[in-house]
N, C-alpha and C positions, 0 to 999 in steps of 0.2 A: 684625375684631380679636377675639381671645378675652380673657376677663376671669377672673381668679382671686382667691380670697380672700387677703388679706394677713394671714397668721397666723390668729389667732382674733378678729380685729377686726370682721368682718362687712363690711369695706370691700372692694370689688372693684377690682383694679388691672389694667391692660392687661398682657398677656403680654410685650409689648415696652415697656421703660422707656427714656425719653430721657436718656442721659448727657450731661453738659454741661462736662466738665473742660477742654475746649480754648477755651471762650469767654473772651475777655479776654486771650488770648495768641496762639493760632493763628487764632482767629475774632474778628471784630469784633462790636460790639453789634448792628448791623443783621443780620449773618449769624446770630447767636444767635436774634434775633426771627424770622427767616425759618424757621429750623429748628423753633422752637416752634409757629409757625403751621401748618407742614406736619404736625407730629406731631398736633396737635389735630384737624386736618381728616381725619386717617387713623385716628382712634379711640384714639390714645395719650392716656391720662389720668394718667400717672405720670412725674414728672421727678425726677432724682436729682442732687444737687450736694453741696458741702461748703464749710465756712468756709475751707479751705486753698486752694481752686481759684482761679486756673487752675494747671494742672500743665504742666511741672515747677514746684514751689513756689518762689516768689521774693517778697521783700518788695514789689516793685514791682507785682505782679499779684495779690497775696493779696486775696480778697474780690471780685475783679472779676466772677467768674462769677455770684455771688449778686446783685450789683448789676444785671447784665444781665437776670436773671430778674425782679428787682424792677421795673425800668423797663418790662418787657413787661407785667407785671401791671397797672401803673399805666396804660399806654397802651391795653390791651385791656379792662380792667375785668372780667376773667374768673377771678379767683382761685378761685372755687367750682368751676371746671371741672377743676382739677388736684389730684391727690394729690401733695403736695410732700414730698420727703425731703432732708434735709441731714445734716451730720455735724460732730461736735466732735473735734478732734485728740486723739490719745493722747500719751503722753510722748515728747518729742523735744527736740533742741537748737534748734529754730526759735524765734527770739527776737522775731519781728515780728508774731506773732498776738495778743499780749497787750499791753495799754497800758503795763504796768510793765516790759516788756522781758524778762520771764521766759521760759524755755523752757516748752513746753506740757506739761501734765499734766491728768489728769481729777480735779482737786480740786473741792470745792464752789465755791470762789470763781471758778475758771476756767470751769467749766461754766456758772455763772450769767452771767458776762461774755460767754462765747461765744454763748449762745443769744440774749441781748439784741442783740448786734451783728449776728447773722445775721438776726434779725427786722427790724432797721432796714434792712439792705442789701436784703432781699427785699421790703420794703414790704408786709409782712403782719403780722397780729397772732397768727398761729398757724402751727405747723409740724406736718404730719400725721405724719411719721415722723422721729424724731431718733435718729441712730445714733452709736455710739462708733466713730470711724474706724479705730482699731486699739487693741489692749490697752494699758492703762496699765503693766502689768507687763513686765519684760524678756522677750522671746521671739524665737525664730528665724523671722523673717518675710521676705517679699518676695525670693524666690529660694532661701530655705533649704529643705533637704530633710530631713524628719524632725524629731524633737524633740531639742533641745539645751538642757539645763538651765542657766539663768542666774539669778543673784540680783541684786537691785537695789531701789531705792526704788519703791514703788507705793502707790496709794490703794486700800484694801480694797474689794472688790466690793460688800459691803453698803452702804458709805458712798457709793459711786458711785450705787447704786440709790436711796438715800435722797434724794440731790440730784435725780436724775431724777424721783422722785415729787414733789418740791417744784415743779418746773416744769410737770409734768402738772397738779397741783392748781391751779396759777396760770393754767391755760388757755393757756400758751404752746406746749405740745406735746401732741399727742393720744396718740401711741404711741411706743415706743422699740424700737430694734433694735441689732444688733451688726454689726461689719465686720472682716474680716481676723482672725477669731477661730477658736479651736481647738474640738474637741468638748468637751474638759475645761472650757474657759471658758464655752461655751454652757450646758452642764449646771449649772455652778456658778451662773451668773446665774439660771437657772430655779429652782434649789434655794432660793436666798436669797429670791427673789421669793415663792415658795410658802410658805416658812416664816415670813416676816415681813410678808406682805401688801403687798409692794412691786410696782411695775409689772413686768409680764411681757414679756420680749423677744418680738417678733412676727416677726422676720426676721433673717437673717444675710447680709451682703453680702461674698462672697469671690470671688476669681478662679476661673473655671471655663471650660475650653475643651478642645478636642481634644488638646492637648499638655500639659494640666494638669487631670487628673481626680482630684486628691488629695481633693477634697471627698467623693467617693464612699466613701472608706475609713472614715469615721466620721460625717461631717456629714450624709450623706444619710439615715441611719436616724433621726437626731434630727429632721431636717426633716419626715420623714413621721410619726413617732410623736408628736412634741411640737408639731407645727403651727408650726415655726419655719422657714419656707420659705426657699430660697436666692434671693437677688437676685444673679444671676451677672454679674460684671463681666469685662471683657477677653475677650469671646467669640471675638474674632479674634486673640487673643494679640498685642495691640497692632499688628495689621496683618500679622503674619507668615503667618497662615493664608490671606491673600489670594494669596500667592505673590509679592508685589511685591519682597521682599528676597532671593529665591532666587538662588543662583549669584553672590552678592556684589553684587547690584543695590542702588543707593542713590538712590531717586527724589528729585528736588529738591522740597523742601517737606514731606517725610515726617518723622515724629517722630524716626526714627533719624538722618536727615541734619541735622535742626535741633538735636537735643539729645544724641545719642550716649549713650543711657541704657538700651538694650535688650539688654544682653549675655546675659541669662538665656536668650534664644531662639536663641543662636548656637553651641550645641554641635554636634558631629558627629551626636549622637543626635537632636537636635531637627531638624536639616536632613533627616535620613533620614525622620523621622516626617512632616514637612511634605510632603516629596516624595510620600510614600505617600498622604496625604490629597488632594493636588492631583490625583494619578492617579485616585483614586476619584471625585472630582468630574467629571473629564473623562469617565470611563467612563459615568457616569450622566447626562451632559449638563447638569450644574449649574454655576452660578457658584460658585467655591470659597468666597467669602465668604458667600453665601447658605446653602450647605451647612453651613458651620461655625456660623453663627447658628442655623439650624433644629435642628441637633444639640442645642444648649443649650436652646432653647425647648421641645423635645419631652421633656425629662427630667422624670419625674414629681415630683421633689423641687424643681423650679425654680418659684418663684412668678412671677418676671419676669426677662427677659433684658435687661441694661442695654447698649444699643447706643450707639455714639458715632461722630461723623463730622465731618470738617472741610469737606466739600463736599456740596452738595445731591445730587449723583450717588451718593455713598457713602451718604448718609442714606436715599435712596429704595431702594437695594439692600438695606439693612439692614431697613427697615420691611417691605418686600414679601417678605422671606425667610420670613415666616410662612405664605406661600402654597405653599411648597415641599412636595411630597408626599413623606412619609417612608415608604419601602417597607421590607419585611423584608429584601430583598436588600441595600439600602443599609446597613441596620443591621448586617447580618452582615459586610459589607466593612469598616465602621468598626471593629467589634469585633476583627476579625482584625488590622487595622493597630495597634490599641491593644495587643493581646496581644504583638505583635512588638516594640513599642517603647513601653512604658507610662510615662506621666508624665515625659517628658524635660525639661520646663521648668516646675518647680513655682514 
């Protein structure tokens, strides 16, 4: 396993990060424990979760994933072996995350409540990386293409940083990061941190895969020059890059079959792009999921590739993808396909 520095923290995290969002809904506690055991045994020291998980978000399963991680820490007694990342929700109408039934926002009161409840579920007294799950301001996210200006209520970024400084000083959180953020947002957080002596964001967790490389258009330079590396999620485009949904297939037990939430990957353009990447994998004798994962892991602006699985077979394919040899010919074929059909599923 390769290890890379998390931002400017001096902490080394594995190039593969264990994603956890299915635990408590698609996966049982025992299955989550089995995945964590396998990850640790194979050199993965970085786990990512969120207060909102399991996904899709529901009141009945909210917090279940963190509880599964917490019970594993308690059973194994190995909290010191893991760099643990979790997230606080941004502004949303979800009314089941807060005790008073409010919709979520990144106010001081809500961040303080959220971090304490995460710590309780995780059965730990500190979080290594605490991330803002999505911006508090209104923004065109999760399938939106390009910038669309929107106005609405928001907690100012300096105030959010001041609250994060409070929980860092209290020892509850070591470092902070962003998620689903724009280049403007990232630089604005960095600016206020520098100007006011507030905590510096160390990472950004955004979607990044063969059919969504929009992070390269602005985020990648920030990652390289500012030391705010990408924690890339959805490297398989929620399973579409494995080929399992091509030609209208709907495998029993798949996320599409269970939840019917993945329409952003179902345009004619995306279908053509995925067909091209599946053909490239076949040409090079590679498993398409391993090729898609290794594409993400080998990008110079990526700190860690957040993989996820519902079966141990899927997990083993994802973890061992780091052994795929990335050749110049493979890179050229990937770039040609991207040029032909760029970013069809942002």
